[in-house]
DRENZA-814006 format. One record per residue (C-alpha): x, y, z; residue in three letters; residue number from 1. Coordinates in steps of 0.5 Angstrom, whole numbers, plus 2048, in hexadecimal, padded with zeros to 3 digits. Layout:
NUFI  xx  yy  zz residu num
NUFI   X   Y   Z    Ala NUM
...
//
This chain:
NUFI  xx  yy  zz residu num
NUFI 7A9 7FB 7D1    Met   1
NUFI 7AF 7F6 7D2    Arg   2
NUFI 7B1 7F9 7CB    Arg   3
NUFI 7B1 800 7CF    Phe   4
NUFI 7B5 7FD 7D5    Lys   5
NUFI 7BB 7FA 7D0    Asp   6
NUFI 7BB 801 7CC    Arg   7
NUFI 7BB 805 7D1    Leu   8
NUFI 7C1 801 7D5    Ala   9
NUFI 7C5 801 7CF    Leu  10
NUFI 7C5 809 7CE    Trp  11
NUFI 7C6 809 7D6    Leu  12
NUFI 7CC 804 7D4    Gly  13
NUFI 7CE 809 7CF    Ala  14
NUFI 7CE 80F 7D3    Leu  15
NUFI 7D2 80C 7D8    Cys  16
NUFI 7D7 80A 7D3    Ala  17
NUFI 7D7 810 7D1    Val  18
NUFI 7D8 814 7D7    Leu  19
NUFI 7DE 80F 7DA    Ala  20
NUFI 7E2 811 7D2    Met  21
NUFI 7E2 818 7D3    Ile  22
NUFI 7E7 819 7DA    Pro  23
NUFI 7EB 814 7D5    Leu  24
NUFI 7EA 819 7CE    Ile  25
NUFI 7EC 81F 7D2    Ser  26
NUFI 7F3 81C 7D4    Ile  27
NUFI 7F4 819 7CE    Leu  28
NUFI 7F3 820 7CA    Tyr  29
NUFI 7F7 824 7D1    Glu  30
NUFI 7FD 81F 7CF    Val  31
NUFI 7FD 81F 7C8    Val  32
NUFI 7FC 826 7C7    Lys  33
NUFI 802 828 7CC    Asn  34
NUFI 806 822 7CA    Gly  35
NUFI 806 822 7C3    Ala  36
NUFI 809 827 7C1    Ser  37
NUFI 810 824 7C5    Thr  38
NUFI 80F 81E 7C0    Ile  39
NUFI 815 81D 7BC    Asn  40
NUFI 81B 817 7BA    Val  41
NUFI 820 81B 7BF    Asp  42
NUFI 81A 81B 7C5    Phe  43
NUFI 81A 814 7C4    Phe  44
NUFI 822 811 7C3    Thr  45
NUFI 825 816 7C7    Ala  46
NUFI 827 817 7CE    Ala  47
NUFI 824 81D 7D3    Pro  48
NUFI 828 823 7D2    Gly  49
NUFI 82B 828 7D7    Val  50
NUFI 826 82B 7DC    Ile  51
NUFI 824 832 7DA    Gly  52
NUFI 826 832 7D3    Gln  53
NUFI 821 82F 7CD    Pro  54
NUFI 822 829 7C9    Gly  55
NUFI 824 822 7CC    Gly  56
NUFI 81F 81B 7CB    Gly  57
NUFI 81C 816 7CF    Ile  58
NUFI 821 810 7CC    Gly  59
NUFI 823 80D 7D2    Pro  60
NUFI 81B 80E 7D6    Ala  61
NUFI 818 80A 7CF    Ile  62
NUFI 81E 804 7D0    Gln  63
NUFI 81D 804 7D7    Gly  64
NUFI 815 803 7D7    Thr  65
NUFI 815 7FE 7D2    Leu  66
NUFI 81B 7FA 7D6    Ile  67
NUFI 818 7FB 7DD    Leu  68
NUFI 810 7F8 7DA    Val  69
NUFI 813 7F3 7D6    Gly  70
NUFI 817 7F1 7DC    Leu  71
NUFI 811 7F2 7E1    Thr  72
NUFI 80D 7ED 7DB    Ile  73
NUFI 811 7E8 7DD    Ile  74
NUFI 811 7E8 7E4    Ile  75
NUFI 809 7EA 7E5    Gly  76
NUFI 806 7E6 7E0    Val  77
NUFI 808 7DF 7E2    Pro  78
NUFI 807 7E0 7E8    Leu  79
NUFI 800 7E4 7E9    Gly  80
NUFI 7FD 7DF 7E4    Val  81
NUFI 7FF 7D9 7E7    Leu  82
NUFI 7FE 7DD 7EE    Ser  83
NUFI 7F6 7DD 7EB    Gly  84
NUFI 7F7 7D5 7E8    Ile  85
NUFI 7F9 7D3 7EF    Tyr  86
NUFI 7F2 7D9 7F3    Leu  87
NUFI 7ED 7D6 7EE    Ser  88
NUFI 7EF 7CE 7ED    Glu  89
NUFI 7F2 7CC 7F2    Phe  90
NUFI 7F3 7D0 7F9    Gly  91
NUFI 7F4 7D6 7FD    Asp  92
NUFI 7F6 7DD 7FC    Asn  93
NUFI 7FF 7DD 7FB    Pro  94
NUFI 7FF 7E5 7F9    Val  95
NUFI 801 7E7 800    Gly  96
NUFI 808 7E2 801    Val  97
NUFI 809 7E3 7FA    Ile  98
NUFI 809 7EB 7FB    Gly  99
NUFI 80D 7E9 802    Val 100
NUFI 813 7E5 7FE    Val 101
NUFI 814 7EB 7F9    Ile 102
NUFI 814 7F0 7FD    Phe 103
NUFI 81A 7EC 801    Thr 104
NUFI 81D 7EB 7FC    Leu 105
NUFI 81D 7F2 7FA    Ile 106
NUFI 820 7F5 800    Val 107
NUFI 823 7F0 803    Leu 108
NUFI 827 7EE 7FC    Thr 109
NUFI 828 7F4 7F8    Leu 110
NUFI 828 7FA 7FC    Arg 111
NUFI 829 7FD 7F6    Ser 112
NUFI 827 802 7F0    Phe 113
NUFI 826 7FD 7EB    Ser 114
NUFI 822 7FB 7E5    Val 115
NUFI 820 7F4 7E9    Ile 116
NUFI 81E 7F8 7EF    Ala 117
NUFI 819 7FC 7EA    Gly 118
NUFI 816 7F7 7E6    Ala 119
NUFI 815 7F2 7EE    Phe 120
NUFI 812 7F9 7F0    Ala 121
NUFI 80E 7F9 7EA    Leu 122
NUFI 80C 7F1 7EA    Ser 123
NUFI 809 7F2 7F2    Ile 124
NUFI 804 7F8 7EE    Ile 125
NUFI 802 7F3 7E9    Met 126
NUFI 802 7ED 7EC    Leu 127
NUFI 7FA 7EE 7EF    Pro 128
NUFI 7F8 7F1 7E9    Ile 129
NUFI 7FA 7EA 7E5    Val 130
NUFI 7F8 7E5 7EA    Thr 131
NUFI 7F1 7E8 7EB    Arg 132
NUFI 7EF 7E8 7E4    Ser 133
NUFI 7F2 7E2 7E2    Thr 134
NUFI 7EE 7DF 7E9    Glu 135
NUFI 7E8 7E2 7E7    Glu 136
NUFI 7EA 7E0 7E0    Ser 137
NUFI 7E9 7D9 7E2    Leu 138
NUFI 7E3 7D9 7E6    Lys 139
NUFI 7DF 7DB 7E0    Leu 140
NUFI 7E1 7D4 7DC    Val 141
NUFI 7DB 7CF 7DE    Pro 142
NUFI 7DD 7C9 7E3    Asn 143
NUFI 7DA 7C5 7DC    Ser 144
NUFI 7E1 7C6 7D8    Ile 145
NUFI 7E5 7C4 7DE    Arg 146
NUFI 7E0 7BE 7E0    Asp 147
NUFI 7E1 7BC 7D8    Ala 148
NUFI 7E7 7BC 7D8    Ser 149
NUFI 7EA 7B9 7DD    Met 150
NUFI 7E4 7B3 7DB    Ala 151
NUFI 7E9 7B2 7D5    Leu 152
NUFI 7F0 7B1 7DA    Gly 153
NUFI 7F3 7B7 7D9    Ile 154
NUFI 7F6 7B8 7E0    Arg 155
NUFI 7F4 7BF 7E4    Arg 156
NUFI 7FA 7C4 7E3    Trp 157
NUFI 7F9 7C2 7DB    Arg 158
NUFI 7F1 7C4 7DB    Thr 159
NUFI 7F4 7CA 7DF    Thr 160
NUFI 7F9 7CC 7DB    Leu 161
NUFI 7F6 7C9 7D4    Ser 162
NUFI 7EF 7CB 7D4    Val 163
NUFI 7ED 7CF 7DA    Val 164
NUFI 7F2 7D3 7D8    Leu 165
NUFI 7F2 7D3 7D1    Thr 166
NUFI 7EA 7D4 7D1    Thr 167
NUFI 7EB 7DB 7D6    Ala 168
NUFI 7F0 7DE 7D3    Lys 169
NUFI 7EC 7E4 7D1    Ser 170
NUFI 7EB 7E6 7D8    Gly 171
NUFI 7F3 7E5 7DA    Val 172
NUFI 7F6 7E8 7D5    Val 173
NUFI 7F1 7EE 7D5    Thr 174
NUFI 7F4 7EE 7DD    Gly 175
NUFI 7FB 7EE 7DB    Ile 176
NUFI 7FA 7F4 7D6    Leu 177
NUFI 7F6 7F8 7DC    Leu 178
NUFI 7FD 7F6 7E0    Ala 179
NUFI 801 7F8 7DB    Ile 180
NUFI 7FF 7FF 7DA    Ala 181
NUFI 7FF 800 7E1    Arg 182
NUFI 805 7FF 7E3    Val 183
NUFI 808 802 7DD    Ala 184
NUFI 805 808 7E0    Gly 185
NUFI 808 808 7E7    Glu 186
NUFI 80D 80D 7E8    Ser 187
NUFI 80E 80D 7F1    Ala 188
NUFI 811 806 7F1    Pro 189
NUFI 816 808 7EC    Leu 190
NUFI 818 80D 7F0    Val 191
NUFI 81B 808 7F6    Phe 192
NUFI 81D 802 7F1    Thr 193
NUFI 820 805 7EA    Ile 194
NUFI 821 80C 7EC    Leu 195
NUFI 822 80E 7E5    Gly 196
NUFI 828 811 7E0    Ser 197
NUFI 82A 815 7DB    Gln 198
NUFI 82C 80F 7D7    Tyr 199
NUFI 82B 80A 7D3    Phe 200
NUFI 82A 802 7D6    Phe 201
NUFI 830 800 7D9    Ser 202
NUFI 82E 7FA 7DD    Gly 203
NUFI 82A 7F6 7E2    Leu 204
NUFI 82D 7F9 7E8    Ser 205
NUFI 82E 800 7E6    Ser 206
NUFI 829 806 7E7    Pro 207
NUFI 824 807 7E0    Met 208
NUFI 81F 80C 7DE    Asp 209
NUFI 818 80B 7DC    Ala 210
NUFI 813 80E 7D9    Leu 211
NUFI 80E 810 7E0    Pro 212
NUFI 815 812 7E3    Leu 213
NUFI 817 816 7DD    Arg 214
NUFI 80F 81A 7DD    Ile 215
NUFI 80F 81B 7E5    Tyr 216
NUFI 816 81F 7E4    Arg 217
NUFI 814 822 7DF    Leu 218
NUFI 80F 825 7E1    Ala 219
NUFI 812 828 7E7    Leu 220
NUFI 816 82C 7E3    Leu 221
NUFI 814 833 7E2    Pro 222
NUFI 816 833 7DB    Tyr 223
NUFI 812 833 7D6    Pro 224
NUFI 816 82F 7D1    Tyr 225
NUFI 816 82A 7D6    Ala 226
NUFI 80F 82A 7D8    Gln 227
NUFI 80D 828 7D0    Ala 228
NUFI 812 823 7D0    Gln 229
NUFI 80F 820 7D6    Gly 230
NUFI 808 820 7D3    Trp 231
NUFI 80B 81E 7CC    Gly 232
NUFI 80E 817 7D0    Ala 233
NUFI 807 816 7D4    Ala 234
NUFI 804 816 7CD    Leu 235
NUFI 80A 811 7CB    Val 236
NUFI 807 80C 7D0    Leu 237
NUFI 800 80D 7CF    Ile 238
NUFI 802 80A 7C7    Leu 239
NUFI 806 805 7CB    Met 240
NUFI 802 802 7CF    Val 241
NUFI 7FC 803 7CA    Leu 242
NUFI 801 800 7C4    Val 243
NUFI 802 7F9 7C9    Val 244
NUFI 7FB 7F9 7CA    Asn 245
NUFI 7F8 7F9 7C4    Ile 246
NUFI 7FE 7F4 7C1    Gly 247
NUFI 7FD 7EF 7C6    Val 248
NUFI 7F5 7EF 7C5    Arg 249
NUFI 7F7 7EE 7BD    Leu 250
NUFI 7FC 7E8 7BF    Ala 251
NUFI 7F7 7E4 7C4    Thr 252
NUFI 7F1 7E5 7C0    Arg 253
NUFI 7F3 7E3 7B9    Gly 254
NUFI 7F7 7DD 7BD    Arg 255
NUFI 7F0 7DB 7C1    Leu 256
NUFI 7ED 7DB 7BA    Tyr 257
NUFI 7F1 7D7 7B7    Ser 258
NUFI 7F0 7D2 7BC    Lys 259
NUFI 7E8 7D2 7BB    Arg 260
NUFI 7E8 7D1 7B5    Ser 261
NUFI 7EC 7CB 7B5    Arg 262
NUFI 7E8 7C5 7B3    Pro 263
//
């Protein structure tokens, strides 16, 4: 009877996984089917063409997305990880205060469409995801590990950074990757911050294009070539997020293995 229940739970879990994957596979199929035909060198490197005429590419949008996500990671990941550490190890939730401070900086200081404004806006979205995942990952670390470290005379802050955070690294990295995937596809905040542009990057205080914005605007055009380019841009965005996830996973897994294998 126990073996039957075990197998039943296994098959039910597998069935749920398959059902959950069906919408994802359907979306990927539609994106590849409609966007693969637009993929070529010019599509990756050229600037958008004249509206109403076939041609052009998404080069500025790709460049803008890489710059924007990079700046967002620089701003949002340290704040999120430190907030998660504080919540788990030391005190109460400071996320609301951080959000108010960042919003105030954007509204009162920048007051213009710019890359910096977009990065701050996406950081606000990234912050609670990274904070929550870091907090929960650190809470899963047994207290005996903390006690053993501090029993050796290691200060609490050093124990948190060198022992607890290292032990929970897998969960923290997962939260960061989820946050990156989330902000990479956001378009609404970018409409009010970076505005969009037909040109390549010209400065942190200037408007800039990004893949979510380019996809949104191409989807609104009534031309078949524009809609095909929108599907192609969506495919490029999916592949970029996939490459980042796989690359970070391989890098962190290799480091973790090397540390465990040391005598």
